[in-house]
VEXDREN-2710 file (C-alpha; in Angstrom, 1 decimal):
% VEXDREN-2710
k/r/px/py/pz
1/MET/-43.7/-15.9/-31.3
2/ASN/-39.9/-15.5/-31.7
3/ILE/-38.5/-15.0/-28.2
4/VAL/-35.1/-15.0/-26.5
5/ARG/-34.7/-15.9/-22.9
6/SER/-33.1/-12.9/-21.2
7/ALA/-31.6/-14.0/-17.9
8/MET/-31.4/-11.5/-15.1
9/VAL/-28.9/-10.7/-12.4
10/GLY/-30.3/-8.3/-10.0
11/ALA/-30.3/-5.8/-7.2
12/ALA/-30.4/-8.4/-4.4
13/GLY/-27.1/-10.0/-5.3
14/MET/-24.3/-10.4/-7.8
15/VAL/-23.2/-13.7/-9.3
16/ALA/-19.7/-14.5/-10.3
17/MET/-19.0/-15.1/-14.0
18/ALA/-19.1/-18.5/-15.6
19/ALA/-16.5/-21.2/-14.8
20/GLY/-13.3/-21.0/-16.8
21/ALA/-12.8/-17.2/-16.5
22/ALA/-10.7/-16.1/-13.5
23/ASP/-12.5/-13.7/-11.2
24/PRO/-12.2/-13.1/-7.5
25/ALA/-15.9/-12.2/-7.0
26/PRO/-17.8/-14.8/-4.9
27/ALA/-20.9/-16.6/-6.2
28/ARG/-24.1/-15.7/-4.4
29/GLY/-26.7/-18.1/-5.8
30/PRO/-30.1/-17.4/-7.2
31/THR/-32.4/-14.7/-5.8
32/PRO/-35.9/-13.6/-7.0
33/ALA/-34.2/-10.8/-9.0
34/HIS/-32.3/-13.4/-11.1
35/GLU/-35.5/-14.5/-12.9
36/SER/-35.4/-14.8/-16.7
37/ARG/-37.9/-13.1/-18.9
38/ALA/-39.0/-14.1/-22.4
39/ILE/-38.4/-11.1/-24.7
40/ASP/-40.1/-10.9/-28.2
41/VAL/-37.1/-10.3/-30.5
42/ALA/-39.6/-9.5/-33.3
43/LYS/-40.6/-6.5/-31.3
44/PHE/-37.2/-5.8/-29.7
45/PRO/-34.7/-7.3/-32.3
46/MET/-31.6/-6.0/-30.4
47/ALA/-32.5/-8.2/-27.5
48/LYS/-30.6/-10.9/-29.3
49/PRO/-26.9/-10.9/-28.2
50/GLY/-24.7/-9.1/-30.6
51/VAL/-23.5/-5.7/-31.8
52/TYR/-26.0/-3.4/-33.6
53/PRO/-24.2/-0.6/-35.4
54/SER/-25.5/2.9/-35.6
55/GLU/-27.2/4.0/-38.8
56/ALA/-26.9/7.7/-37.9
57/LYS/-25.5/9.8/-40.7
58/GLY/-23.3/12.8/-40.7
59/ALA/-19.6/13.6/-40.1
60/GLY/-18.2/14.4/-36.7
61/ARG/-20.5/12.4/-34.6
62/VAL/-19.2/11.2/-31.2
63/ARG/-19.1/7.4/-31.2
64/VAL/-20.8/5.8/-28.2
65/LEU/-21.1/2.2/-27.2
66/LEU/-24.4/1.4/-25.4
67/LEU/-23.8/-1.7/-23.3
68/THR/-26.9/-3.6/-22.4
69/GLY/-28.5/-7.1/-22.3
70/GLN/-28.2/-8.2/-18.7
71/MET/-30.3/-6.5/-16.1
72/ASN/-32.3/-7.2/-12.9
73/LYS/-36.0/-8.0/-13.4
74/TYR/-37.1/-4.5/-12.2
75/HIS/-35.7/-2.7/-15.3
76/LYS/-36.9/-3.4/-18.9
77/TRP/-33.6/-2.8/-20.7
78/GLU/-35.1/-4.0/-24.0
79/GLU/-37.4/-0.9/-23.9
80/THR/-35.0/1.7/-22.5
81/THR/-32.0/0.8/-24.7
82/PRO/-33.5/1.8/-28.1
83/TYR/-34.9/5.0/-26.4
84/LEU/-31.5/5.9/-25.0
85/ARG/-30.0/5.5/-28.4
86/SER/-32.7/7.6/-30.1
87/MET/-32.4/10.4/-27.6
88/LEU/-28.6/10.6/-28.1
89/GLU/-28.6/10.3/-31.9
90/GLY/-31.6/12.7/-32.2
91/THR/-29.2/15.6/-31.1
92/GLY/-27.1/15.0/-34.3
93/ARG/-24.1/14.8/-32.0
94/PHE/-23.7/11.0/-31.5
95/ALA/-23.6/7.7/-33.3
96/VAL/-24.6/4.9/-30.9
97/ASP/-23.7/1.3/-31.4
98/ILE/-25.7/-1.1/-29.2
99/HIS/-23.8/-4.1/-27.7
100/THR/-26.2/-6.7/-26.2
101/MET/-24.4/-9.0/-23.9
102/PRO/-24.9/-12.8/-23.8
103/PRO/-27.6/-14.0/-21.4
104/PHE/-26.8/-14.1/-17.7
105/GLY/-24.7/-17.2/-16.8
106/SER/-23.0/-17.4/-20.2
107/ASP/-19.3/-18.2/-20.5
108/LEU/-17.8/-14.7/-20.8
109/SER/-14.2/-15.9/-20.9
110/ALA/-13.8/-14.7/-24.6
111/TRP/-16.1/-11.7/-24.2
112/ASP/-14.0/-8.6/-24.9
113/PRO/-15.8/-5.6/-26.6
114/ARG/-13.7/-3.1/-28.5
115/PHE/-14.2/-0.2/-26.0
116/GLU/-11.3/1.6/-27.5
117/ASP/-13.2/2.3/-30.7
118/TYR/-15.6/4.7/-28.9
119/ALA/-15.3/8.1/-27.2
120/ALA/-17.7/6.9/-24.4
121/VAL/-19.5/3.9/-23.1
122/LEU/-23.1/4.3/-21.9
123/MET/-24.0/1.7/-19.3
124/ASN/-27.5/0.3/-19.2
125/VAL/-26.6/-3.0/-17.7
126/ASP/-26.5/-4.8/-14.3
127/GLY/-25.1/-8.3/-14.8
128/ASP/-22.3/-10.8/-14.6
129/TYR/-18.8/-10.0/-13.6
130/TRP/-16.6/-9.5/-16.6
131/PRO/-13.4/-11.5/-17.2
132/GLU/-10.5/-10.1/-15.3
133/ALA/-8.6/-9.1/-18.5
134/THR/-11.7/-7.3/-19.9
135/ARG/-12.2/-5.4/-16.7
136/LYS/-8.5/-4.4/-16.5
137/ARG/-8.5/-3.2/-20.1
138/PHE/-11.7/-1.2/-19.5
139/GLU/-10.3/0.3/-16.3
140/GLY/-7.2/1.4/-18.2
141/LEU/-9.1/3.0/-21.1
142/VAL/-11.3/5.0/-18.7
143/LYS/-8.5/5.9/-16.3
144/SER/-6.3/7.2/-19.2
145/GLY/-9.1/9.4/-20.4
146/ARG/-9.3/7.6/-23.7
147/VAL/-12.9/6.4/-23.1
148/GLY/-15.5/8.3/-21.2
149/LEU/-18.3/6.7/-19.2
150/SER/-21.9/7.5/-18.7
151/VAL/-24.0/5.5/-16.2
152/VAL/-27.8/5.4/-16.0
153/HIS/-29.9/4.6/-13.0
154/SER/-29.9/0.8/-12.3
155/SER/-26.3/0.3/-13.6
156/ASP/-25.2/1.7/-10.2
157/ASN/-26.7/-1.5/-8.7
158/ALA/-24.0/-3.6/-10.5
159/TRP/-20.7/-5.2/-9.4
160/LYS/-20.4/-4.6/-5.7
161/ASP/-17.1/-6.5/-5.6
162/TRP/-15.5/-4.7/-8.5
163/GLY/-13.6/-2.0/-6.6
164/GLU/-12.6/0.1/-9.6
165/TRP/-16.1/0.2/-10.9
166/ASN/-17.4/1.5/-7.6
167/GLU/-14.7/4.2/-7.7
168/MET/-15.9/5.2/-11.2
169/ILE/-19.5/5.5/-10.2
170/ALA/-18.7/7.1/-6.7
171/VAL/-21.7/5.6/-5.1
172/GLY/-24.1/2.7/-5.8
173/GLY/-26.9/0.7/-4.2
174/TRP/-28.3/-2.8/-3.6
175/GLY/-26.4/-5.8/-5.0
176/GLY/-25.4/-7.0/-1.5
177/ARG/-23.7/-3.6/-0.6
178/ASP/-23.6/-2.5/3.0
179/ALA/-21.8/0.1/5.1
180/SER/-18.5/-1.4/4.1
181/ALA/-19.1/0.0/0.6
182/GLY/-18.3/3.5/1.8
183/PRO/-20.1/6.6/3.0
184/TYR/-23.4/8.1/2.0
185/LEU/-23.2/11.4/0.0
186/ARG/-25.5/14.1/1.2
187/TRP/-25.9/17.8/0.6
188/ARG/-26.1/19.7/3.9
189/ASP/-25.6/23.4/4.7
190/GLY/-24.3/24.3/1.3
191/GLN/-21.8/21.5/0.9
192/VAL/-21.3/17.8/0.3
193/VAL/-21.1/15.6/3.4
194/ARG/-19.7/12.1/3.4
195/ASP/-21.7/10.3/6.1
196/ASP/-20.2/7.1/7.5
197/LYS/-23.1/6.2/9.7
198/PRO/-24.4/2.6/9.6
199/GLY/-27.4/1.9/7.6
200/PRO/-28.8/0.3/4.4
201/CYS/-27.3/0.7/0.9
202/GLY/-30.0/1.5/-1.6
203/GLY/-33.7/2.5/-1.4
204/HIS/-36.4/4.6/-2.8
205/GLY/-40.1/5.5/-2.2
206/ALA/-43.0/5.4/-4.5
207/ARG/-42.6/6.9/-7.9
208/ARG/-43.4/10.6/-7.9
209/PRO/-42.2/13.8/-9.6
210/PHE/-39.5/15.6/-7.7
211/VAL/-37.4/18.7/-8.0
212/ILE/-33.7/18.6/-9.1
213/THR/-31.4/21.3/-7.7
214/HIS/-28.1/22.0/-9.4
215/ARG/-25.4/22.4/-6.8
216/VAL/-22.5/23.1/-9.2
217/PRO/-24.4/25.4/-11.7
218/ASP/-21.2/26.2/-13.6
219/HIS/-20.3/22.6/-14.4
220/PRO/-20.4/22.1/-18.1
221/VAL/-23.2/19.5/-17.9
222/VAL/-25.7/21.9/-16.4
223/LYS/-24.2/25.4/-17.1
224/GLY/-26.9/27.7/-18.4
225/LEU/-29.7/25.3/-17.4
226/PRO/-32.3/26.4/-14.8
227/VAL/-30.9/25.7/-11.3
228/THR/-34.1/24.0/-10.2
229/TRP/-36.4/21.9/-12.4
230/LEU/-39.1/19.3/-12.0
231/HIS/-38.3/15.8/-13.0
232/HIS/-41.1/13.5/-14.2
233/GLU/-42.3/10.7/-11.9
234/ASP/-39.4/8.4/-11.1
235/GLU/-37.6/6.5/-8.4
236/LEU/-35.7/8.9/-6.2
237/TYR/-32.7/6.8/-5.1
238/HIS/-31.5/7.3/-1.6
239/CYS/-28.9/5.8/0.7
240/LEU/-26.4/5.1/-2.0
241/ARG/-22.9/4.3/-0.7
242/GLY/-19.4/4.0/-2.2
243/PRO/-15.8/5.2/-2.3
244/ALA/-17.0/8.7/-3.2
245/LYS/-13.5/9.8/-3.9
246/ARG/-13.3/12.4/-6.8
247/VAL/-16.9/13.3/-7.2
248/GLU/-18.8/16.5/-7.8
249/VAL/-22.4/16.3/-6.7
250/VAL/-23.8/18.3/-9.6
251/GLY/-27.5/17.8/-8.8
252/THR/-29.6/16.7/-5.8
253/ALA/-33.2/16.0/-4.8
254/TRP/-34.8/16.0/-1.4
255/SER/-35.9/12.6/-0.3
256/ASP/-39.2/13.1/1.4
257/PRO/-39.8/11.2/4.6
258/ALA/-43.5/11.1/3.7
259/ASN/-42.6/8.9/0.8
260/LYS/-40.3/6.6/2.7
261/GLY/-37.4/9.0/2.1
262/THR/-34.4/10.0/4.2
263/GLY/-35.1/13.7/4.8
264/GLU/-31.8/14.3/3.1
265/HIS/-30.8/16.0/-0.2
266/GLU/-29.6/12.9/-2.1
267/PRO/-27.2/12.9/-5.1
268/MET/-29.0/12.6/-8.5
269/LEU/-26.4/13.9/-11.0
270/MET/-22.7/13.3/-10.4
271/ALA/-19.5/14.1/-12.3
272/VAL/-16.7/11.7/-11.3
273/ARG/-13.0/11.7/-12.1
274/PHE/-11.1/8.4/-12.3
275/GLY/-7.5/9.1/-13.1
276/GLU/-7.7/11.2/-16.2
277/GLY/-11.1/9.8/-17.1
278/ARG/-14.5/11.5/-16.9
279/ILE/-17.7/9.8/-15.7
280/PHE/-21.2/11.1/-15.7
281/HIS/-23.6/9.3/-13.3
282/THR/-27.3/9.9/-13.3
283/THR/-29.5/8.0/-10.8
284/LEU/-32.6/9.1/-12.9
285/GLY/-34.3/7.0/-15.6
286/HIS/-36.1/4.0/-14.2
287/ASP/-38.1/3.3/-17.4
288/VAL/-39.3/4.8/-20.6
289/GLU/-41.9/6.9/-18.9
290/SER/-39.4/8.6/-16.5
291/MET/-37.0/9.0/-19.5
292/ARG/-39.6/11.1/-21.3
293/CYS/-38.7/14.0/-19.1
294/ALA/-36.8/16.6/-21.2
295/GLY/-34.6/17.3/-18.2
296/PHE/-33.4/13.7/-18.0
297/GLN/-32.7/13.6/-21.7
298/CYS/-30.9/16.9/-21.8
299/THR/-28.7/16.2/-18.8
300/LEU/-27.9/12.7/-20.1
301/GLN/-27.0/14.1/-23.6
302/ARG/-24.8/16.8/-22.1
303/GLY/-23.3/14.4/-19.5
304/THR/-22.4/11.9/-22.1
305/GLU/-20.9/14.6/-24.4
306/TRP/-18.8/15.8/-21.4
307/ALA/-17.7/12.3/-20.5
308/ALA/-16.6/11.7/-24.1
309/THR/-15.0/15.0/-25.0
310/GLY/-14.5/17.1/-21.8
311/ALA/-16.7/19.8/-23.2
312/VAL/-20.4/20.4/-23.9
313/THR/-21.5/21.9/-27.2
314/LEU/-25.2/20.9/-27.2
315/PRO/-27.6/23.9/-26.9
316/ILE/-30.1/24.3/-24.2
317/PRO/-33.5/23.0/-25.5
318/ASP/-36.5/25.3/-25.6
319/ASP/-38.5/22.6/-23.7
320/PHE/-36.3/22.2/-20.7
321/PRO/-38.4/21.8/-17.6
322/THR/-39.4/24.5/-15.2
323/ASP/-39.7/24.0/-11.5
324/LYS/-43.4/23.2/-12.0
325/ASP/-43.5/21.5/-15.4
326/PRO/-41.4/18.5/-16.3
327/ARG/-41.9/19.0/-20.0
328/LEU/-42.4/15.5/-21.4
329/ARG/-41.2/14.3/-24.8
330/PRO/-42.9/11.6/-26.9
331/ALA/-42.3/7.9/-26.0
332/PRO/-40.9/5.7/-28.8
END
């Protein structure tokens, strides 16, 4: 069997990039989440490092770079990445190139993707710290509004010591984060509350369906959608912390104490501003099964379009979930 060893960096800790590339992030050493997995590249050809250009046809498509290839062992990026591409390109609005990073622990000193060729970057990655020059260039492109950013689920576990990244995503979890990362974001009494109390950073109960409630129903990402809808079984992230500076909590879900939750309305969908840049952050989407939810797909599609262009032109699908039916789409 043709396999590639895909090395993982995970939720329990971040590892500084390979020697020879300047980076202030401290090395943390191996943890169980850093295990490598053998991936069958005959089944998942884009698991091999490289750039896989879109084959989508049609003028006027928004170009998106889907960054992947390094991920903690809890998330099967080789399965979710092609599905993410297909759900974006299936709208007819996007052309998605996949960029698979070199394996964890590689020398990234010369790694410098052409982010500027795209209207947005979609993050499905949780891995090594990038070279400082690459980070700074990426920060500048996002901050200027030239490149939008869309962040899915486990990517908010990444890069605890990259301050600008944490500002872009507003809040994140795991990866060695603690109360010093910033406040929790909670929805209480009709408003967002920044809660500085001590406590963990990152958690979830067992996978179950849960209801999403839109708190900014006139935001372009969710405008016209049902205000409440049932998401398919997924991890409901809670206790995320971060700078939480210029963030709109667009959608929340109640974290049920009966399922090891917080008893708080936790942020699920966020729209963040970083300088002139736009970032859409969804904590939903643990795996292909959870991504089958039409609500996940619709909000990701609309959120990515908003991040890339500042507007949403995609229509509301007929199969958008109700508050009792998550409306599942076929798996790839």
